[in-house]
Backbone bond lengths (Angstrom), bond angles and torsions (degrees), N, CA, C in turn:
res aa  C-N    CA-C-N  psi(-1)  N-CA   C-N-CA  omega(-1)  CA-C   N-CA-C  phi
1 X - - - 1.467 - - 1.478 111.11 -
2 X 1.355 118.60 152.02 1.508 122.73 179.13 1.493 109.05 -109.80
3 X 1.337 117.37 128.98 1.389 122.86 175.00 1.511 111.16 -96.13
4 X 1.427 121.43 110.99 1.422 126.00 -171.55 1.539 103.88 -83.98
5 X 1.274 121.36 -39.39 1.539 123.52 -171.05 1.448 106.72 -153.97
6 X 1.295 113.67 137.97 1.580 127.91 173.00 1.497 108.80 -127.68
7 X 1.448 109.17 121.27 1.358 117.42 174.48 1.573 109.21 -114.80
8 X 1.257 115.90 127.18 1.413 122.69 -172.84 1.632 103.90 -97.36
9 X 1.412 111.99 136.21 1.477 118.81 -178.76 1.445 109.38 -114.18
10 X 1.284 118.78 154.75 1.416 122.92 -179.83 1.659 102.66 -132.98
11 X 1.159 119.49 153.47 1.530 121.71 177.74 1.413 110.57 -69.91
12 X 1.363 115.39 151.84 1.515 116.86 176.87 1.554 111.03 94.54
13 X 1.325 113.59 175.47 1.477 121.40 -169.76 1.584 102.99 -88.77
14 X 1.350 117.80 129.39 1.482 116.90 167.99 1.374 117.19 -54.04
15 X 1.370 118.51 152.96 1.450 122.80 179.06 1.487 112.60 -59.24
16 X 1.375 118.22 141.06 1.371 117.63 -179.75 1.665 108.78 -72.26
17 X 1.382 112.86 152.71 1.466 117.58 -175.10 1.542 112.97 -72.05
18 X 1.173 119.03 147.64 1.530 121.98 172.78 1.486 107.74 -71.24
19 X 1.284 115.80 126.07 1.409 126.27 178.76 1.510 119.48 -89.62
20 X 1.231 124.30 137.85 1.405 126.42 170.11 1.460 115.12 -61.25
21 X 1.369 118.53 172.11 1.441 122.26 -177.45 1.602 110.50 -91.33
22 X 1.249 114.14 -3.26 1.532 118.90 178.56 1.452 109.02 -122.83
23 X 1.375 112.83 170.53 1.487 120.67 176.53 1.523 107.74 -47.03
24 X 1.376 116.23 152.68 1.401 120.80 -179.42 1.491 118.33 -151.00
25 X 1.339 122.33 161.47 1.385 127.84 172.02 1.562 109.33 -104.01
26 X 1.208 116.00 129.89 1.509 120.34 169.41 1.592 113.67 -85.50
27 X 1.177 109.96 109.02 1.548 117.13 -179.68 1.495 105.91 -93.45
28 X 1.329 112.78 125.86 1.506 121.09 -179.61 1.561 101.56 -100.27
29 X 1.301 119.29 110.20 1.422 123.99 -179.38 1.504 118.38 -83.19
30 X 1.355 115.68 109.10 1.409 121.59 -177.13 1.544 120.15 -87.81
31 X 1.383 113.04 -2.50 1.475 115.06 -169.33 1.678 102.88 -116.69
32 X 1.389 115.31 133.03 1.390 120.88 -173.06 1.485 108.91 -65.74
33 X 1.373 118.59 -37.60 1.493 114.39 -170.41 1.556 110.30 -87.49
34 X 1.328 120.20 -1.73 1.305 121.19 164.51 1.578 121.52 87.91
35 X 1.309 113.77 -13.40 1.442 121.40 178.77 1.505 115.38 -55.95
36 X 1.296 113.39 -52.64 1.436 117.83 -177.52 1.529 117.37 -58.80
37 X 1.235 116.33 -41.17 1.546 117.19 -172.78 1.545 101.18 -93.37
38 X 1.271 132.52 -22.54 1.505 124.52 175.17 1.576 106.93 -73.23
39 X 1.342 121.48 -31.52 1.336 116.47 175.46 1.490 111.55 -76.98
40 X 1.261 119.73 -28.59 1.477 125.77 170.95 1.640 112.05 -56.81
41 X 1.380 105.55 -48.49 1.579 111.35 -179.79 1.606 108.99 -59.13
42 X 1.308 113.60 -41.51 1.447 119.76 -172.26 1.573 105.51 -67.92
43 X 1.415 116.48 -40.81 1.432 120.80 179.98 1.483 110.07 -61.60
44 X 1.265 122.68 -46.91 1.519 127.37 176.78 1.455 112.41 -60.26
45 X 1.295 115.24 -46.37 1.503 117.74 -179.85 1.591 113.12 -73.18
46 X 1.213 118.85 -13.19 1.365 117.82 177.71 1.555 113.41 -103.30
47 X 1.327 117.97 8.23 1.517 115.86 176.66 1.489 112.40 -81.25
48 X 1.207 122.48 -6.27 1.477 122.63 -177.66 1.438 118.95 54.40
49 X 1.424 114.52 37.07 1.468 116.91 177.03 1.441 111.50 -117.27
50 X 1.384 116.04 30.05 1.429 118.95 169.48 1.485 116.54 83.42
51 X 1.399 119.72 20.76 1.395 124.70 -168.06 1.522 106.61 -122.43
52 X 1.392 119.22 132.07 1.498 115.66 163.56 1.438 107.36 -99.76
53 X 1.352 111.72 -174.36 1.569 112.85 178.02 1.549 108.70 -143.62
54 X 1.338 111.40 135.18 1.504 114.48 179.28 1.494 105.83 -123.97
55 X 1.342 115.32 131.47 1.460 124.35 -175.29 1.556 112.43 -103.34
56 X 1.436 105.64 130.24 1.466 113.21 170.24 1.485 110.58 -126.72
57 X 1.426 121.88 135.82 1.356 125.94 177.82 1.620 112.56 -56.95
58 X 1.234 118.69 147.98 1.386 121.25 179.26 1.498 117.88 -56.81
59 X 1.313 115.44 -31.60 1.480 123.26 -174.89 1.633 108.90 -85.64
60 X 1.321 115.80 -2.55 1.537 116.45 174.90 1.538 113.28 -109.84
61 X 1.291 111.97 -16.93 1.508 118.34 -178.95 1.497 114.26 -69.79
62 X 1.295 117.48 144.13 1.605 116.92 175.73 1.468 102.26 -157.49
63 X 1.377 117.40 168.09 1.449 126.40 172.56 1.521 105.94 -62.02
64 X 1.352 116.29 -45.97 1.456 125.35 -172.43 1.600 107.63 -59.90
65 X 1.382 111.60 -44.37 1.488 114.59 -177.50 1.540 111.65 -63.59
66 X 1.367 114.24 -40.10 1.443 112.59 -175.23 1.491 111.88 -78.17
67 X 1.301 120.16 -27.27 1.475 122.42 171.77 1.514 110.77 -71.10
68 X 1.270 124.84 -15.36 1.472 124.51 173.97 1.447 113.98 -89.05
69 X 1.440 118.70 -14.74 1.486 120.18 -178.82 1.515 105.02 -59.03
70 X 1.412 108.33 142.50 1.517 116.74 176.66 1.544 113.19 -67.89
71 X 1.190 116.08 -27.36 1.571 119.27 174.01 1.520 102.96 -138.70
72 X 1.314 113.23 132.08 1.457 122.51 -175.46 1.624 109.06 -78.25
73 X 1.212 115.20 147.02 1.589 119.94 177.80 1.474 105.34 -67.79
74 X 1.441 110.02 157.31 1.456 119.03 177.14 1.549 111.33 -72.96
75 X 1.360 106.25 -33.91 1.489 119.76 178.32 1.494 108.38 -155.29
76 X 1.367 108.16 163.93 1.549 114.22 173.91 1.603 99.83 -122.79
77 X 1.380 109.90 137.78 1.621 116.56 176.03 1.496 104.00 -126.03
78 X 1.326 111.94 128.19 1.521 122.57 -178.89 1.521 104.60 -97.33
79 X 1.501 118.23 121.80 1.334 115.90 -164.28 1.689 104.27 -91.10
80 X 1.306 113.67 -179.77 1.412 124.37 173.96 1.540 118.87 -74.94
81 X 1.251 117.45 164.18 1.436 121.15 179.33 1.626 110.45 -151.77
82 X 1.352 114.55 126.09 1.390 113.46 179.05 1.607 119.02 -88.42
83 X 1.246 108.68 18.18 1.556 113.16 -176.37 1.608 105.24 -76.85
84 X 1.411 111.89 171.90 1.411 121.50 178.63 1.544 100.62 -106.65
85 X 1.366 112.99 123.07 1.566 119.47 -173.42 1.600 114.79 -52.75
86 X 1.319 120.42 -40.75 1.424 119.64 179.87 1.478 112.79 -61.04
87 X 1.446 119.04 -21.95 1.385 122.54 176.34 1.524 117.49 -91.38
88 X 1.307 115.36 -0.93 1.421 120.05 -179.20 1.469 114.06 -87.29
89 X 1.356 124.06 142.09 1.453 135.99 168.43 1.581 102.57 -68.31
90 X 1.304 122.48 89.81 1.472 120.65 -170.37 1.653 110.69 -69.93
91 X 1.305 108.20 -23.36 1.499 109.67 176.16 1.478 113.07 -63.78
92 X 1.292 120.94 -18.18 1.494 120.26 177.25 1.616 109.79 -69.64
93 X 1.231 117.07 -19.68 1.455 118.57 -178.65 1.638 115.91 -96.77
94 X 1.414 112.60 17.50 1.492 118.02 -179.35 1.473 105.25 -64.02
95 X 1.238 119.22 -43.96 1.491 124.72 -172.28 1.504 107.04 -63.34
96 X 1.380 116.30 -42.56 1.410 117.49 176.77 1.535 118.62 -67.70
97 X 1.264 113.30 -35.91 1.402 119.83 173.30 1.483 114.70 -60.34
98 X 1.441 112.83 -38.57 1.529 117.82 175.37 1.572 110.68 -62.17
99 X 1.273 117.96 -40.57 1.516 118.70 175.28 1.364 117.98 -60.04
100 X 1.396 117.17 -45.07 1.385 126.55 174.11 1.536 115.22 -55.91
101 X 1.356 113.46 -43.86 1.463 120.39 -173.52 1.540 109.73 -82.66
102 X 1.336 120.14 -35.64 1.453 118.71 -164.95 1.437 114.36 -120.54
103 X 1.374 122.05 -14.63 1.455 126.99 179.12 1.486 115.28 -78.00
104 X 1.268 119.57 131.57 1.556 121.47 173.42 1.550 111.76 -96.68
105 X 1.367 117.07 10.07 1.482 114.38 177.01 1.544 102.75 -79.61
106 X 1.401 110.34 144.37 1.495 113.39 177.20 1.583 113.59 -55.06
107 X 1.311 112.95 136.67 1.508 113.11 -171.19 1.650 103.27 -137.72
108 X 1.260 112.21 148.27 1.394 121.58 -179.57 1.621 106.42 -137.87
109 X 1.207 113.86 122.51 1.559 121.33 173.07 1.493 111.01 -102.60
110 X 1.446 109.33 132.84 1.471 112.55 -177.05 1.673 105.72 -119.90
111 X 1.216 115.14 126.83 1.440 125.86 -177.80 1.479 111.02 51.13
112 X 1.340 119.63 -99.93 1.492 115.49 171.83 1.388 118.14 -53.44
113 X 1.419 115.61 -40.94 1.379 122.38 180.00 1.538 113.44 -57.82
114 X 1.455 115.15 -42.72 1.362 123.98 174.45 1.654 108.87 -56.99
115 X 1.372 113.75 -45.96 1.481 118.41 -178.81 1.484 107.89 -67.06
116 X 1.438 122.13 -28.84 1.396 115.93 -176.37 1.475 111.41 -78.23
117 X 1.313 119.09 -15.49 1.349 120.00 178.57 1.658 105.53 -74.92
118 X 1.253 115.59 -32.22 1.379 121.45 172.70 1.529 114.26 -70.95
119 X 1.298 117.30 -32.68 1.530 129.23 178.52 1.525 101.45 -67.63
120 X 1.331 119.84 -45.13 1.474 115.14 -174.09 1.498 111.95 -64.30
121 X 1.366 120.99 -10.51 1.413 129.05 173.49 1.495 115.06 -93.34
122 X 1.359 113.00 -16.69 1.523 117.52 -172.77 1.498 104.57 150.06
123 X 1.429 112.34 117.96 1.469 121.96 -178.92 1.551 111.40 -50.09
124 X 1.201 119.44 -39.13 1.534 120.88 -175.92 1.398 118.18 -72.92
125 X 1.315 121.56 -3.13 1.369 127.29 -179.57 1.634 110.33 -71.05
126 X 1.200 121.19 -8.28 1.467 122.89 177.67 1.508 108.20 -108.41
127 X 1.308 118.65 154.92 1.534 123.43 -177.39 1.499 109.04 -138.12
128 X 1.299 120.21 142.83 1.342 127.73 170.58 1.472 115.78 -61.02
129 X 1.198 125.55 137.65 1.480 125.08 174.45 1.528 113.25 -115.80
130 X 1.318 114.33 1.84 1.495 119.94 -177.98 1.572 118.68 70.98
131 X 1.357 111.11 26.20 1.533 112.60 -179.46 1.550 113.37 54.59
132 X 1.367 112.30 52.35 1.527 112.97 -177.45 1.445 110.60 -111.79
133 X 1.450 118.62 0.55 1.445 115.43 -172.59 1.510 107.39 -121.05
134 X 1.370 117.10 80.06 1.533 121.71 -177.84 1.354 111.92 -118.62
135 X 1.285 124.79 71.49 1.492 129.10 -173.12 1.497 110.62 -67.68
136 X 1.220 117.56 -23.74 1.461 119.85 -175.94 1.518 112.02 -64.04
137 X 1.442 114.29 -27.15 1.528 116.32 -178.82 1.444 114.44 -93.73
138 X 1.371 117.86 1.26 1.577 119.55 178.38 1.407 110.08 -83.37
139 X 1.400 115.23 156.99 1.501 122.25 177.02 1.605 101.70 -65.75
140 X 1.348 114.74 154.55 1.406 123.42 179.48 1.590 113.86 -58.44
141 X 1.314 111.30 -36.44 1.530 116.94 177.38 1.423 114.45 -66.51
142 X 1.300 123.27 -13.64 1.445 124.97 -177.28 1.530 108.22 -100.82
143 X 1.336 118.28 -3.12 1.484 121.01 -179.54 1.484 111.74 -79.20
144 X 1.275 116.40 123.55 1.524 120.48 -176.08 1.628 102.29 -118.99
145 X 1.410 114.25 143.21 1.363 114.18 171.00 1.642 111.56 -71.82
146 X 1.289 115.95 122.28 1.416 114.48 -170.13 1.523 108.78 -141.73
147 X 1.337 123.23 3.16 1.532 121.75 171.24 1.513 104.27 -93.77
148 X 1.400 104.49 120.94 1.607 109.00 173.04 1.483 112.81 -99.92
149 X 1.252 111.95 140.60 1.636 119.47 173.95 1.500 104.90 -87.99
150 X 1.296 110.82 125.19 1.437 115.91 -175.00 1.483 111.88 -117.38
151 X 1.379 119.59 0.75 1.421 125.51 171.05 1.535 112.55 -148.32
152 X 1.093 122.41 117.74 1.533 127.77 -176.70 1.442 112.49 -55.49
153 X 1.331 123.11 136.72 1.390 122.37 -173.70 1.495 107.25 -159.90
154 X 1.424 122.31 146.72 1.336 120.21 173.65 1.508 115.86 -59.15
155 X 1.347 116.38 -17.57 1.454 123.67 -176.19 1.673 102.61 -67.12
156 X 1.256 122.31 -22.43 1.478 124.57 -173.10 1.580 109.29 -98.04
157 X 1.323 123.27 6.63 1.300 124.79 171.09 1.621 116.43 -43.52
158 X 1.285 118.37 133.26 1.428 120.50 -173.70 1.574 118.86 53.51
159 X 1.385 116.24 25.06 1.472 123.35 170.63 1.463 109.06 -113.58
160 X 1.286 120.82 129.24 1.419 126.51 177.39 1.551 107.94 -68.41
161 X 1.334 116.85 163.06 1.412 122.94 170.83 1.442 112.76 -132.14
162 X 1.405 117.16 117.84 1.428 128.49 -6.09 1.416 116.63 -71.97
163 X 1.377 112.39 167.93 1.531 113.04 -171.53 1.657 105.47 -129.05
164 X 1.418 110.94 161.54 1.535 110.99 175.25 1.472 102.67 -101.20
165 X 1.428 116.24 143.98 1.399 120.38 178.66 1.548 108.06 -139.58
166 X 1.338 120.09 169.42 1.322 124.79 -175.30 1.460 107.21 -98.00
167 X 1.412 116.89 129.42 1.496 120.02 179.31 1.429 108.27 -121.95
168 X 1.246 121.81 122.41 1.570 127.55 170.33 1.487 108.11 -132.41
169 X 1.245 115.63 79.42 1.520 117.61 -179.80 1.618 115.58 -157.76
170 X 1.269 113.69 166.60 1.512 114.58 175.88 1.507 110.43 -127.96
171 X 1.328 116.09 10.07 1.566 117.62 -179.00 1.514 106.35 -134.24
172 X 1.294 115.30 149.47 1.532 115.86 176.10 1.636 107.03 -142.74
173 X 1.261 107.22 165.52 1.635 111.13 177.84 1.407 107.52 -86.23
174 X 1.287 111.30 121.77 1.494 120.03 -172.30 1.459 113.66 -96.29
175 X 1.402 119.88 -19.54 1.436 126.05 -176.58 1.637 102.32 -132.98
176 X 1.273 110.77 136.62 1.632 111.85 172.77 1.464 106.87 -69.20
177 X 1.319 118.19 137.76 1.346 120.65 171.45 1.592 111.70 -67.96
178 X 1.331 116.52 164.39 1.354 115.01 173.58 1.481 117.79 -69.90
179 X 1.308 120.80 142.86 1.361 126.65 -175.50 1.492 119.51 66.15
180 X 1.311 113.59 27.33 1.448 132.15 175.88 1.529 113.08 -116.92
181 X 1.233 115.63 141.16 1.544 121.48 168.41 1.480 116.13 -113.51
182 X 1.289 117.37 142.41 1.505 119.29 178.66 1.578 107.33 -78.88
183 X 1.379 111.81 133.05 1.451 120.12 179.47 1.494 110.03 -106.98
184 X 1.415 116.94 -36.22 1.577 113.90 -177.57 1.503 101.73 -155.79
185 X 1.319 113.02 150.87 1.405 119.79 -179.80 1.489 112.06 -146.24
186 X 1.389 114.13 162.00 1.576 121.04 164.12 1.419 103.11 -122.08
187 X 1.286 124.49 -113.10 1.416 121.96 173.40 1.629 109.71 -88.26
188 X 1.302 115.02 -0.99 1.449 123.36 178.90 1.492 110.07 -142.30
189 X 1.298 120.19 -178.55 1.438 129.70 172.35 1.598 115.26 -67.06
190 X 1.302 111.44 108.56 1.519 120.04 -179.95 1.501 112.23 -91.18
191 X 1.345 115.98 -36.98 1.495 118.04 -171.55 1.652 104.02 -154.59
192 X 1.396 111.57 145.98 1.381 116.74 -178.73 1.455 105.23 -152.02
193 X 1.386 111.10 162.76 1.562 117.07 178.50 1.452 105.74 -142.87
194 X 1.344 118.02 150.24 1.449 123.09 174.97 1.481 105.48 -79.84
195 X 1.355 114.66 147.59 1.462 123.11 178.33 1.550 109.12 -90.58
196 X 1.314 118.18 -1.91 1.411 122.20 -177.83 1.590 114.58 -106.53
197 X 1.396 117.29 -28.06 1.440 123.07 -175.91 1.550 109.78 -159.81
198 X 1.245 113.81 172.43 1.479 118.20 -179.79 1.473 107.20 -82.36
199 X 1.292 117.08 79.30 1.481 130.28 165.49 1.551 109.82 -123.45
200 X 1.159 111.92 116.84 1.532 119.73 -176.27 1.576 115.30 -124.21
201 X 1.213 116.04 159.08 1.467 116.41 174.74 1.523 112.02 -133.88
202 X 1.189 117.04 146.82 1.582 125.12 167.58 1.501 114.55 -129.04
203 X 1.348 116.43 128.98 1.409 124.33 178.31 1.537 105.55 -71.54
204 X 1.205 114.39 -44.76 1.573 120.70 -175.68 1.488 112.65 -71.90
205 X 1.332 117.41 177.79 1.507 124.40 179.11 1.455 109.65 -109.86
206 X 1.365 124.79 93.85 1.406 128.58 -175.21 1.613 103.32 -73.09
207 X 1.395 118.08 -26.02 1.467 116.19 -173.43 1.531 116.98 -87.38
208 X 1.246 116.20 -2.49 1.497 120.03 178.42 1.638 108.77 -78.96
209 X 1.218 113.42 125.42 1.473 119.04 -175.90 1.547 111.01 -96.66
210 X 1.347 112.05 94.97 1.463 120.21 168.01 1.551 111.83 -133.42
211 X 1.272 126.20 160.85 1.368 127.15 -169.69 1.574 115.29 -57.97
212 X 1.411 108.09 -40.72 1.449 120.41 -172.33 1.636 113.01 -84.62
213 X 1.264 120.52 5.45 1.414 122.69 -176.35 1.522 109.70 -90.66
214 X 1.342 116.50 98.99 1.446 121.31 -178.72 1.591 109.37 -86.95
215 X 1.362 119.38 3.80 1.454 114.16 -172.81 1.560 111.07 -98.29
216 X 1.298 118.85 0.51 1.444 123.23 -178.28 1.592 115.52 -47.33
217 X 1.357 117.34 -44.77 1.379 120.82 175.61 1.628 115.36 -57.94
218 X 1.138 113.92 -22.10 1.542 116.88 -179.59 1.630 113.51 -56.49
219 X 1.299 105.21 -50.23 1.520 116.73 -179.49 1.627 110.81 -72.77
220 X 1.320 117.79 -37.55 1.337 125.19 178.98 1.574 110.49 -68.07
221 X 1.261 113.87 -40.82 1.511 119.89 174.44 1.485 117.21 -61.93
222 X 1.391 107.25 -38.56 1.648 118.20 176.81 1.552 102.36 -62.51
223 X 1.255 118.41 -54.04 1.374 118.40 -170.66 1.600 114.42 -63.69
224 X 1.325 114.85 -32.62 1.398 119.14 176.14 1.584 111.46 -69.56
225 X 1.316 112.57 -36.10 1.442 117.66 177.45 1.579 109.97 -67.64
226 X 1.280 114.59 -38.28 1.378 121.37 176.21 1.551 113.73 -60.10
227 X 1.266 110.94 -44.46 1.502 117.36 -179.44 1.578 108.36 -65.39
228 X 1.274 120.28 -35.64 1.484 122.49 179.07 1.478 109.80 -71.95
229 X 1.277 123.24 -32.52 1.419 126.69 173.49 1.500 111.65 -71.16
230 X 1.348 112.03 -34.59 1.670 113.57 -179.12 1.461 107.26 -69.41
231 X 1.306 120.60 -21.17 1.572 120.84 -176.12 1.447 111.53 -78.66
232 X 1.354 113.88 -19.71 1.416 118.23 -175.81 1.548 120.11 -78.36
């Protein structure tokens, strides 16, 4: 047997993360090797919209931890993860599920994070696609705009309809979770929003910087909306 990753646990609550002096986004890292969420952290910090980013691994985050922070984050962003769900220790995500279900802090799930929002309403809401939607690796000439906006939202400011987005995933949300509405689709759910609070999901990767990614404003618009909510 091959061991791909080992996570050591200790009893008790993990230490609280060190917070920056300015407003920040809490990034929940869903990928063991760290690449996805470290790039996401750099993306947020490089936007020049007055937000820093603090990363916490998915197996350390919890509603209790967030409630104990001396200053609450402006928003929470759940990162992607290139793992295969049947091979994941799903109990590691219990704290993340708590945040999705019970936190009122604006929250955005990206790729795996988007799927985790569906998982929080029932694990069978996501389906394997066989790793067949990886547009990031295709030549530019083969990229076609194929994500269709089906419900107008401030999240799509400065985004054409349809739009081109980066897809690097093998799973998708098959059934809309309760109390969520579909915002964009291709042959499956591409973006959704809670009807109760500012919790959104995106199957695509708005944070990946390539010339043909027209989805970048989606994440930027969300963060600006979260900033406005934070001021109230």
